[in-house]
Phi, psi and omega in degrees: 000128180294156184300324184294326177288324179299327180296326177283320189273342181299135180300139178230150181237133175279171178294123179287133176252135188252155178290135187302320182256004178218069188296350176280352179252127185227162178228135178214170179249141175213156177251024187307322182273000184098353175227136181289123181222168177274139179231142171266155178217115174269107185290339180289315182262343184085357183291134173240140184220134174286122185268330181236152182208091182231147183305325182261004177083170182210133175228343182272108181208162184208139175268141172293155183306326180276357179076008183278335188229143170255124172260134177218152187264129183249109174248189181242111174052039174079017182277357176066013183243114184185206184225160174278135174245165175215159176211155178298149183303318183270010175109154182149177184292147172284149177215155175303129185279331180225074181304139180105347177260123179289163177303148182198176166280139182288144180226042178097154182211135174224135184245134181262168182285341179263012181092356177290142175236139174250117190243123174266142183216160169209150176223164181292335183253334187258002182069209182256138178224156174232135184232144172256120181246115179256151181305128176077006181233157176291142177300144181245126178283126181243354181206142175207137174200150182287337179272171185293139176203161179198166180283126176269307181191166175240134181297160184304321181271003175076018184258340185235142181237130174264124178244124171272133182216163177230045181300337179285353174094000178258100186287349180267350184224105186273154167253169180233131175240133175259122179237156172279172184291347174268003177093353179287145186276133173261318184203158180222138175229116185223097179284348178282348183052054178075023178093008181266347178236140180269070180228122183255165176231152177220137177283125177252349173131142173291155176301139183277042184227132181299133178083357181270119184263013178283138177242132173279122188236134170272136180222169183236024188294337181247029173084011178204169173278130176204159185269156168213169176254137178230120177272109185295334182280322184255343184084358183292133176249135180239112176285153182244126184275086180241100188268073177231140177285156178090189183273150181233128170249162184207154173214164182275146160286150189303331180271359177078007183273342186211168178242142172265114185260128170258116184257118181248125183207125177051050171072016175224163183217158180210173184241147177221154172252129181245117180278123182289332184292318185229011178063023177289136181242121183233130181288135172269127188290114174223150178291163176292135182150224184228129172267115184267001178171148181209153181212131177273131180271163179302333180276003178094347176286161180238130173258138184212149177262117188234148170201171169224172179301330182270331187243134184291163186292149177211144176269112184250168173230150175292352173287349179102354183257161170277125187287313180228126179247112184294152179293155179268122175274142182305130177081359183238302183066212179286150179301132178298148178289165175237203182256150180289163176266153166244157183261138173236130176245116189241135176292123178239175182295340180247012183124182182292134181255131179265128177232147176254130189237133171231143181218153180282176176293155178106183183252134179285183006285149182253153161301139191227132176259122170268101183269109189262125184286160179269197180127263004284347183279074178204182173203154172280148183220172177283072181228156182291131179218120186291329181296301177305321180299326179294318178298321179297319177299333180269010173095011181260146163278153179234130178237128178239125190251127174267076184295167173302133191112338178287152173275167174094358181232024178099156183299318183298322179293318181294318186278356188292340187281349187301137174081325170254051188301135180084315183290321176300310182300318183291333174298317180291319178297321179296321179297318179290323177300314180298319177299316183299324180285310184292334179282349181090003179288312192251139172282116185296343179269356184225056179256126181250127174259124189216148175177170179231150181061241176297328174294325175292322175300312180296328177298309181295320179295320179293323179296329181273325183267343177231058191296334181273354188271337192238140180267332182211147174234133179234111185239120177255137180034062188266163158277124183241326179231100192295325182292311179295321178301317181301314185287338184258344188279169179296154191299323181298326180281333171299318178297319177298315181295323177297324178291314183294318188257355175087017179154189179275169176301330179285330182276324181227064185300326182294323180292318177296319179296317182294332184259003184263127176304329181299330179300328188250013188298328181284350178267352183293132179246330183284146172302145188236130171246130180230133168242141186212143179269133182292336183247024187285117179273351183263318175232077192299156191292326186297321181292330173292317180298324178299319180291316180300318180300320179293320177293318180296325179299329179275350186070030185284145176302119190206141170225131183237132179240111180256138182227153186270070176202194184259231185275049185112175177213183186241024182262113187297313183301325179293321178296322176301314179299315181299315182291326173303315180295319181295314180296317179299320179298314179295315180300317182296315185276345172270353179067033186276323182192171178289155179294142173300149183278348186256025178294148177293157180290117181293340181270006181290182183295145176291130180230235195233172175261208194266155169287165187213194180291181183308135177303321180216121183304337181263001183289159186277354189219058184274175181231149166266185176059073172299124183280357179187182189282337184237161178189174185286146170259134186239209185303114186284145169271220177302159183303307175059193176297129185282159176175164178276333184116000000 
């Protein structure tokens, strides 16, 4: 088995999340069986048990505070529309977790110590709602609005609920409302000032102490994401003196005396402990690379999921041990290492653009894949990724660009894409492409533009607006026809598009036309490979078919792979198949070599796309090492920065 396939098939373990009042009970995600599923772990006995077993996998799950119940989200073939189920920690039948709530898109979940659940939901017709579900009683709706909203957190004593909302109409910048369990409002924090300022807030969690009404809040008041404390009962705000460059995320230590700070800067991250009593800041020892999740244990140690571009992910502890060691599969073992990244800073039209570069052995120029990240409110980092590593094994250099719209480089950089959507990002990608060619890294005749979700959208848009720049295009689950996508997509993404483009397609038709790949389809010259999910609520299938029909009408070189799932899947074998097809398509049209003889049958059954990064950054069982550019979106936590994935 080649090394690139072993990287996908090697067992991986997500960061274990423990029950607040039963820290010996944990929940994590693993792909040990070839499909990503939820697993329980009893730390006292060492027993691990697969809790879910579904053909398309499961990653969205949460433990109740007492550790007695696992909540997991059940949708249909990746369509993200479903209900919460639950089962006992040590095993037993699944049952509806909140009877009386119809299927919906998830909008956050918080579980109380008395069995109360706060469930966020959204539907295409009913907008966003929040419900309080108590044991043995019908769920009670306590919030409703046509704009996007979701459950942020529930206070330790179960009396206060934080709701992130965008009632002001700006889907990229949320406000926070604190309500009691009957829905009455206690406090409101809105940095947008009714939608007039582009400043967002994010819920980071209530204090883990009974009767404490302080909420840890992420804000952008100083041009970046950083935490502060907000007392919902008194209105008092406490700024935190954390003098580190870049973005800051935070969580509580279990006793409430300190904060665990995740510091993200220039595509790498590290951990710090911040003492609330005296503002002391102490670095938590982690290797250079990316921390994809971290959790402070009751004994003061910190467990974290770490990787770098060269080294595969591992769950470590500050105690010095590996927390979870995945089993070795015959012939595979641990995922093979790849090559490290180097940093490139390129002058672009909006400022310096940061790109991460990996290259194979030998002397360039190399055939080069520009792997474009999704989101758009995300960024590429120095983290292990099996997809780019596979291209390097096949002799390609890989360049990943953190274009304007990416997170991690300040608020102004993230918000710059509005209204010239897609075109702004492609200007930055073009600047890095020109650098890659003139520096001798990239062969200008063998440039591949590739990406998934928003990256797939930028791929198709780039092929049409920069037709002479690219030799091949590979687009996974893309936006291809922006107008049709808007009318068919889930309601939360309609709100995002209205924010990005300044209105609906009927209100600002010229902006949608300028940003839609379909507008430029007749200018495309490079061969195009597209993969698309039949049940995708984020990049729906019909708008892809409209684009495909236009290319087919021209007789343009095209290959389309349709699969019976949503915005990606969690089936490892399928991702291997997809990447085989993508590499073969590029090799064939670049004329590099004969096709491998062991390619999967293209006429075989439609299946799924690739596994990816955490379904929800706030979920209890996330994964590092996105195996490809696109992936499923699952049970949402707080609204946070909006995006397709």
